[in-house]
MDTraj code that builds the backbone (N, CA, C; nanometers):
import mdtraj as md
import numpy as np

residues = "MET PHE ILE LYS ASP HIS ILE VAL ARG MET GLU ASN LEU LYS THR LEU GLN SER LEU ASP ALA THR ASN ILE ASP HIS LYS VAL ILE ALA MET PHE MET SER CYS GLU GLY VAL ASP LEU LYS ALA HIS GLU VAL SER ALA ILE LEU ASN THR TYR ASP ALA LEU GLY SER LYS LYS VAL PRO SER LYS LYS VAL GLN ALA LEU ILE GLN ALA LYS GLN ILE GLY GLU GLU ASP GLU SER ILE PRO CYS PRO ALA ALA TYR".split()
xyz = np.array([
    [-11.0853, 3.8536, 12.2648],
    [-11.0125, 3.7887, 12.3713],
    [-10.8773, 3.7427, 12.3186],
    [-10.7741, 3.7691, 12.3939],
    [-10.6415, 3.7183, 12.3617],
    [-10.6203, 3.5902, 12.4403],
    [-10.5837, 3.4831, 12.3701],
    [-10.5546, 3.3577, 12.4391],
    [-10.4173, 3.3729, 12.5036],
    [-10.4132, 3.3559, 12.6318],
    [-10.2861, 3.3676, 12.7027],
    [-10.1937, 3.2539, 12.6613],
    [-10.0639, 3.2794, 12.6637],
    [-9.9673, 3.1789, 12.6205],
    [-9.9776, 3.0506, 12.7015],
    [-10.0013, 3.0615, 12.8312],
    [-10.0006, 2.9420, 12.9148],
    [-10.1335, 2.8681, 12.9147],
    [-10.2362, 2.9216, 12.8501],
    [-10.3654, 2.8525, 12.8440],
    [-10.3540, 2.7265, 12.7595],
    [-10.2688, 2.7283, 12.6582],
    [-10.2617, 2.6145, 12.5671],
    [-10.1944, 2.4939, 12.6299],
    [-10.1396, 2.5088, 12.7499],
    [-10.0829, 2.3927, 12.8187],
    [-10.1947, 2.2953, 12.8501],
    [-10.1727, 2.1722, 12.8191],
    [-10.2756, 2.0702, 12.8330],
    [-10.3258, 2.0562, 12.9759],
    [-10.2378, 2.0748, 13.0734],
    [-10.2817, 2.0620, 13.2123],
    [-10.3892, 2.1654, 13.2452],
    [-10.3727, 2.2867, 13.1948],
    [-10.4706, 2.3918, 13.2224],
    [-10.6041, 2.3628, 13.1546],
    [-10.6008, 2.3104, 13.0342],
    [-10.7243, 2.2749, 12.9651],
    [-10.7956, 2.1609, 13.0371],
    [-10.7186, 2.0630, 13.0828],
    [-10.7784, 1.9510, 13.1561],
    [-10.8378, 1.9989, 13.2883],
    [-10.7729, 2.0944, 13.3533],
    [-10.8260, 2.1505, 13.4776],
    [-10.9577, 2.2211, 13.4511],
    [-10.9623, 2.3032, 13.3462],
    [-11.0860, 2.3726, 13.3108],
    [-11.1973, 2.2724, 13.2821],
    [-11.1656, 2.1678, 13.2071],
    [-11.2665, 2.0671, 13.1728],
    [-11.3163, 1.9922, 13.2962],
    [-11.2256, 1.9544, 13.3846],
    [-11.2685, 1.8780, 13.5024],
    [-11.3521, 1.9630, 13.5967],
    [-11.3174, 2.0903, 13.6120],
    [-11.3979, 2.1795, 13.6966],
    [-11.5349, 2.2042, 13.6331],
    [-11.5378, 2.2200, 13.5018],
    [-11.6637, 2.2415, 13.4320],
    [-11.7525, 2.1167, 13.4390],
    [-11.6919, 1.9993, 13.4341],
    [-11.7680, 1.8737, 13.4388],
    [-11.8411, 1.8555, 13.5712],
    [-11.7920, 1.9191, 13.6756],
    [-11.8579, 1.9094, 13.8063],
    [-11.9592, 2.0218, 13.8274],
    [-11.9920, 2.0912, 13.7180],
    [-12.0915, 2.1997, 13.7178],
    [-12.0547, 2.3165, 13.8073],
    [-11.9258, 2.3434, 13.8198],
    [-11.8814, 2.4622, 13.8929],
    [-11.9016, 2.5823, 13.8015],
    [-11.9536, 2.6905, 13.8576],
    [-11.9798, 2.8123, 13.7810],
    [-11.8502, 2.8645, 13.7189],
    [-11.8587, 2.9174, 13.5992],
    [-11.7397, 2.9658, 13.5286],
    [-11.6746, 3.0845, 13.5986],
    [-11.7518, 3.1600, 13.6761],
    [-11.6924, 3.2690, 13.7550],
    [-11.5999, 3.2118, 13.8619],
    [-11.6425, 3.1037, 13.9223],
    [-11.5606, 3.0384, 14.0252],
    [-11.4364, 2.9759, 13.9619],
    [-11.4550, 2.9137, 13.8464],
    [-11.3405, 2.8550, 13.7754],
    [-11.2405, 2.9645, 13.7396],
    [-11.2894, 3.0772, 13.6907],
    [-11.2014, 3.1892, 13.6551],
    [-11.1251, 3.2391, 13.7771],
    [-11.1926, 3.2478, 13.8903],
    [-11.1255, 3.2931, 14.0128],
    [-11.0201, 3.1916, 14.0566],
    [-11.0527, 3.0633, 14.0497],
    [-10.9566, 2.9580, 14.0842],
    [-10.8332, 2.9668, 13.9949],
    [-10.8558, 2.9789, 13.8640],
    [-10.7434, 2.9857, 13.7703],
    [-10.6606, 3.1117, 13.7935],
    [-10.7263, 3.2220, 13.8281],
    [-10.6536, 3.3461, 13.8579],
    [-10.5644, 3.3280, 13.9797],
    [-10.6158, 3.2570, 14.0797],
    [-10.5348, 3.2291, 14.1986],
    [-10.4153, 3.1405, 14.1651],
    [-10.4289, 3.0594, 14.0605],
    [-10.3206, 2.9717, 14.0170],
    [-10.2246, 3.0423, 13.9209],
    [-10.2489, 3.1699, 13.8950],
    [-10.1590, 3.2464, 13.8090],
    [-10.2028, 3.2573, 13.6645],
    [-10.3220, 3.2083, 13.6327],
    [-10.3757, 3.2172, 13.4963],
    [-10.4939, 3.3133, 13.5035],
    [-10.4704, 3.4377, 13.4668],
    [-10.5720, 3.5417, 13.4786],
    [-10.6797, 3.5233, 13.3721],
    [-10.7989, 3.4826, 13.4155],
    [-10.9104, 3.4576, 13.3245],
    [-11.0369, 3.5235, 13.3762],
    [-11.1247, 3.5547, 13.2837],
    [-11.2600, 3.6020, 13.3145],
    [-11.3558, 3.4866, 13.2848],
    [-11.4764, 3.4948, 13.3399],
    [-11.5749, 3.3872, 13.3227],
    [-11.6074, 3.3642, 13.1758],
    [-11.6214, 3.4724, 13.0978],
    [-11.6547, 3.4553, 12.9561],
    [-11.5388, 3.3917, 12.8786],
    [-11.4149, 3.4131, 12.9245],
    [-11.3005, 3.3498, 12.8597],
    [-11.2977, 3.2000, 12.8894],
    [-11.3356, 3.1625, 13.0120],
    [-11.3447, 3.0202, 13.0466],
    [-11.4467, 2.9530, 12.9554],
    [-11.5631, 3.0166, 12.9400],
    [-11.6681, 2.9609, 12.8541],
    [-11.6194, 2.9475, 12.7101],
    [-11.5545, 3.0522, 12.6600],
    [-11.5067, 3.0513, 12.5214],
    [-11.4020, 2.9422, 12.4995],
    [-11.3098, 2.9268, 12.5938],
    [-11.2045, 2.8259, 12.5802],
    [-11.2653, 2.6863, 12.5810],
    [-11.3570, 2.6609, 12.6727],
    [-11.4203, 2.5288, 12.6806],
    [-11.5024, 2.4988, 12.5556],
    [-11.5771, 2.5966, 12.5080],
    [-11.6593, 2.5754, 12.3880],
    [-11.5731, 2.5530, 12.2645],
    [-11.4659, 2.6296, 12.2523],
    [-11.3769, 2.6157, 12.1375],
    [-11.3066, 2.4809, 12.1407],
    [-11.2591, 2.4410, 12.2576],
    [-11.1888, 2.3131, 12.2694],
    [-11.2827, 2.1974, 12.2399],
    [-11.4066, 2.2071, 12.2876],
    [-11.5037, 2.1009, 12.2622],
    [-11.5390, 2.0911, 12.1138],
    [-11.5340, 2.2040, 12.0425],
    [-11.5679, 2.2042, 11.8999],
    [-11.4572, 2.1436, 11.8141],
    [-11.3343, 2.1396, 11.8676],
    [-11.2237, 2.0812, 11.7919],
    [-11.2498, 1.9334, 11.7690],
    [-11.2249, 1.8878, 11.6516],
    [-11.2419, 1.7475, 11.6203],
    [-11.3848, 1.7079, 11.5867],
    [-11.4768, 1.8034, 11.5896],
    [-11.6151, 1.7689, 11.5589],
    [-11.6385, 1.7547, 11.4089],
    [-11.5464, 1.8071, 11.3295],
    [-11.5592, 1.7993, 11.1845],
    [-11.4279, 1.7478, 11.1271],
    [-11.4360, 1.6485, 11.0429],
    [-11.3156, 1.5908, 10.9834],
    [-11.2750, 1.6709, 10.8602],
    [-11.1448, 1.6889, 10.8465],
    [-11.0886, 1.7580, 10.7316],
    [-11.0382, 1.6515, 10.6351],
    [-11.0658, 1.6681, 10.5054],
    [-11.0158, 1.5701, 10.4082],
    [-10.8630, 1.5586, 10.4146],
    [-10.8138, 1.4376, 10.3984],
    [-10.6702, 1.4140, 10.4113],
    [-10.5883, 1.4930, 10.3085],
    [-10.6451, 1.5214, 10.1911],
    [-10.5728, 1.6009, 10.0911],
    [-10.5441, 1.7409, 10.1447],
    [-10.6404, 1.7990, 10.2157],
    [-10.6201, 1.9324, 10.2723],
    [-10.5169, 1.9286, 10.3847],
    [-10.5217, 1.8241, 10.4649],
    [-10.4248, 1.8101, 10.5734],
    [-10.2847, 1.7981, 10.5158],
    [-10.2682, 1.7155, 10.4139],
    [-10.1374, 1.6983, 10.3506],
    [-10.0887, 1.8299, 10.2902],
    [-10.1783, 1.9056, 10.2279],
    [-10.1404, 2.0350, 10.1698],
    [-10.0945, 2.1322, 10.2786],
    [-10.1619, 2.1328, 10.3925],
    [-10.1217, 2.2200, 10.5034],
    [-9.9856, 2.1802, 10.5595],
    [-9.9630, 2.0503, 10.5727],
    [-9.8347, 2.0020, 10.6237],
    [-9.7223, 2.0383, 10.5270],
    [-9.7457, 2.0202, 10.3977],
    [-9.6436, 2.0538, 10.2975],
    [-9.6150, 2.2033, 10.2959],
    [-9.7193, 2.2851, 10.3075],
    [-9.7000, 2.4305, 10.3089],
    [-9.6170, 2.4724, 10.4299],
    [-9.6425, 2.4115, 10.5439],
    [-9.5660, 2.4424, 10.6648],
    [-9.4204, 2.4022, 10.6472],
    [-9.3951, 2.2842, 10.5890],
    [-9.2588, 2.2380, 10.5681],
    [-9.1842, 2.3286, 10.4712],
    [-9.2512, 2.3720, 10.3653],
    [-9.1883, 2.4627, 10.2686],
    [-9.1489, 2.5928, 10.3377],
    [-9.2388, 2.6453, 10.4205],
    [-9.2102, 2.7691, 10.4931],
    [-9.0955, 2.7551, 10.5909],
    [-9.0837, 2.6385, 10.6551],
    [-8.9754, 2.6157, 10.7503],
    [-8.8411, 2.5992, 10.6809],
    [-8.8431, 2.5443, 10.5609],
    [-8.7182, 2.5164, 10.4900],
    [-8.6706, 2.6332, 10.4041],
    [-8.7562, 2.7322, 10.3798],
    [-8.7223, 2.8435, 10.2918],
    [-8.6427, 2.9484, 10.3687],
    [-8.5155, 2.9626, 10.3352],
    [-8.4277, 3.0584, 10.4031],
    [-8.4553, 3.2031, 10.3619],
    [-8.5266, 3.2245, 10.2511],
    [-8.5528, 3.3613, 10.2034],
    [-8.6652, 3.4303, 10.2801],
    [-8.7455, 3.3510, 10.3539],
    [-8.8551, 3.4104, 10.4315],
    [-8.7967, 3.4642, 10.5619],
    [-8.8173, 3.5939, 10.5878],
    [-8.7586, 3.6516, 10.7103],
    [-8.8320, 3.6018, 10.8356],
    [-8.7596, 3.5998, 10.9433],
    [-8.8167, 3.5602, 11.0709],
    [-8.9099, 3.6711, 11.1183],
    [-9.0313, 3.6397, 11.1660],
    [-9.1240, 3.7440, 11.2129],
    [-9.0661, 3.8331, 11.3223],
    [-8.9758, 3.7760, 11.4029],
    [-8.9155, 3.8560, 11.5104],
    [-8.8209, 3.9624, 11.4548],
    [-8.7793, 3.9489, 11.3283],
    [-8.6866, 4.0442, 11.2681],
    [-8.7546, 4.1724, 11.2250],
    [-8.8893, 4.1738, 11.2243],
    [-8.9591, 4.2940, 11.1805],
    [-8.9449, 4.4000, 11.2809],
])
top = md.Topology()
chain = top.add_chain()
for i, resn in enumerate(residues, 1):
    res = top.add_residue(resn, chain, resSeq=i)
    for name in ("N", "CA", "C"):
        top.add_atom(name, md.element.get_by_symbol(name[0]), res)
traj = md.Trajectory(xyz[None], top)
């Protein structure tokens, strides 16, 4: 499954969660979202909700978080790394 670019918008995730909380079938949720311009299948709705719910269930040690943040900063500041769009 490819995560659509607009799925990561918080409003769409909150909509999926609120519809799911009322026990609406995922096929119906997918049809509703498709009508709103977010083309989804029922299994994608399930996958997105399950993945989002799993986030934050396990804590990462702060040393690893700091290492990830530093690695990202190094990559952003390094002018020798080509932009992916340049490929």
